[in-house]
N, C-alpha and C positions, 0 to 999 in steps of 0.2 A: 429554465432558465440556467445559464451557468455563469459562476462567478466571472467578473470583468477579467480577473488575471488569466483565466483559461483561454481567453481570446474567442474569436467568432465560432459559433455553433460549429459552422461549416469546415473551419479548420479541425476541429475536435473530432468532428464525424469522418473527415476524409484519412486523417492519422488513424483511426480506428480501424478503417476498412483496410490501410495498407497492413497494420498488424496482424489482422484477421488472415488477409491473403498470404502473407509471410509466415503465419505459425506463431508469431510472437505472442499474441494473446492467449492461445493454448499454453504455450511455455510457461507465462504468468501465472496463469489459473493453476497449471500443475504445480508449481512451486509454490504458490500459496496453500495449497490443499494438504501439502507437506509441514507446514508450519503448526506447532503445538500451540495453539491460540488459548487455550487456558493459561500455560505459563505466559506467553507474551503479555496477557491482560493482566496477570499478577505482576509482572516485571515491571508494567507502566505504571500501574498505581503505587509502587514501590517508589517511583523517582521523587516523590517528595521527601524522601528520607535524605537527611546528610550524609557526607562521605562517611564519617564515623559509624553511623548506624548501619550503613549497608555493608561495613566490613565485618558484622557479627555473624 
């Protein structure tokens, strides 16, 4: 079950099928594979720090 803010599942499914047909989903996956997730996750946890602490 999808959260209500995503709309009906049929709409989500239809859009996903369009993205697959146009190659957009493949492009998204390829870009995500380039991401350094270890660095991204560390940066996300540091988001709790104040601006002064981040400057160090």
